N, C-alpha and C positions, 0 to 999 in steps of 0.2 A: 396500585400499579395495574395497568391494563394488561391483559394476557390474550393470547390466541392459541388455537389448537392447529397443529398440522399432523398430517399423516407421514410416517416414515416407514420404510421397508424393514423387515426383520434383521438384516445385516446392520443396517444403521442403528437400530434399536440396541443391538448387542454391542456394538462399538460404544454407543452412548452409556450403556450400563457399565461397561468395563472402565470407562473414563471417570465416571462418577465415583466409582469405588476407589480407583487409583488416586484421583486428584482431591477427593473429599470435598467435591463442589456439586451443587445442584445441577440437575439436567438443564435448566434454564441458563444458568451461568456458563456451563460448558458450550452450549449452542451460541450464546452471546459472543463468548471468546472466539469461537470458530468463525462466526460471521464477520467480526471485526478483522481477524487475521485474513479471511478470504478477500474482504473488501480492499485491504491494504495490498494484497498480492495482485489483485486486479488493476489497482491504481498503478503499481509499479511496472506491471506488464504493459499497461497503456502508455506509460512514460517512455519505457524502453522502445516500444513500437514507433512512438512519434519521433524519437531521436533517430531511429534506424531510417525512418522515412525522410527525415531532414537531411541526414548524412548522405543518402543516396542521390540527393539533388545537389550537385556540386556548387551551383550558384548560391542556393539557399544556405549551404554549409558555410561557404565562404563569407556570406553575409553575417551568419551567426558568429563566426570567429572574430570578424572585425568588431561586431558589437560587444563581445566579451572583452576583447582587448581594450576598448574604450572604457568599459565599466571597470576594469581591473586597475585602472590608474586612480580610482576613488579609494582604494584600500590603503594606499600610502599617503593619505591626505594630511598627515601630521597632527590629527586630532587625537587626543588622549582619551582612553576609556574612562568613563565616570566611575 
């Protein structure tokens, strides 16, 4: 496994130490989990911002609703699940 070193401030180090003791995980695993959670949070925030922007444009939002309505008809297509 490739590794890298990063510098963190004392407060972050204390938080990391506390979490490793409480969660019984390595520092690397805690950092990895934190980064994955942060990436997910950023993605969802970006999605929310994009929808807010879309909704603020009445024509674009109307087009979106029209497209959703067209796609919703495929749900009841009568095909059974495998």
